[in-house]
Residue, then its C-alpha position, 0 to 999 in steps of 0.5 A: x158507853x154513854x157520854x151526853x153531848x150536852x154535858x161537861x166533864x172533868x178529868x175525874x170523871x165528874x159530868x156537870x149540866x149547868x143550868x144559868x149559875x147552877x150546876x148538878x154533878x154526878x160521876x159519868x157512866x165510865x166512872x160507875x162503871x170501874x167502880x162496880x156496884x156502889x153501896x153508899x154515897x157519902x156528902x159531907x159539903x153541904x151548904x159549904x162553899x167548896x174550891x174547884x179540885x178540892x174533894x166533895x165527897x166519896x163513893x163507896x163501892x163492894x171494892x173500893x171508896x173513890x173520892x168525888x172532887x169539885x168540877x166548880x168552885x160554889x156553894x154546895x146548895x143540894x144533895x140527891x137524898x135519893x141516893x141515901x136509900x138507893x145509891x144503886x141509882x148511881x149505877x143505874x142512871x148517872x145522868x139522870x135519878x143518879x146526879x149527886x149535887x147541885x152547886x151555886x157557881x162562885x165563878x162562871x169563868x171556871x166552865x171554860x176549865x171542863x172539857x165537852x164531850x169529844x175531849x172527855x171520850x178521848x180522855x177514857x179511850x185514850 
């Protein structure tokens, strides 16, 4: 299972890459594997400020729909439009071309609440 050490994680299986005041967010390799074949990614919060822990969208797989939770408070400034035509990118490349949103952070102190790769690995392996 792929858990890149340079990323941060949430207990809800989102990953976060922070560059300055902007964070790129997607779902982890573990999450996409649990969901199965992803057929649709819905993000209706573009240009909205969403609080940490609130729902920013959803992922629809063949068998289920799963909510996406905001890892950090901020404004959703970009949606990966490539997912509109190819939602399966989340399965094929969850940490690369399968990213979902970019957010402009409101409170960088919240970064301390995120998990590192080792802590996330413990959550998913028990």
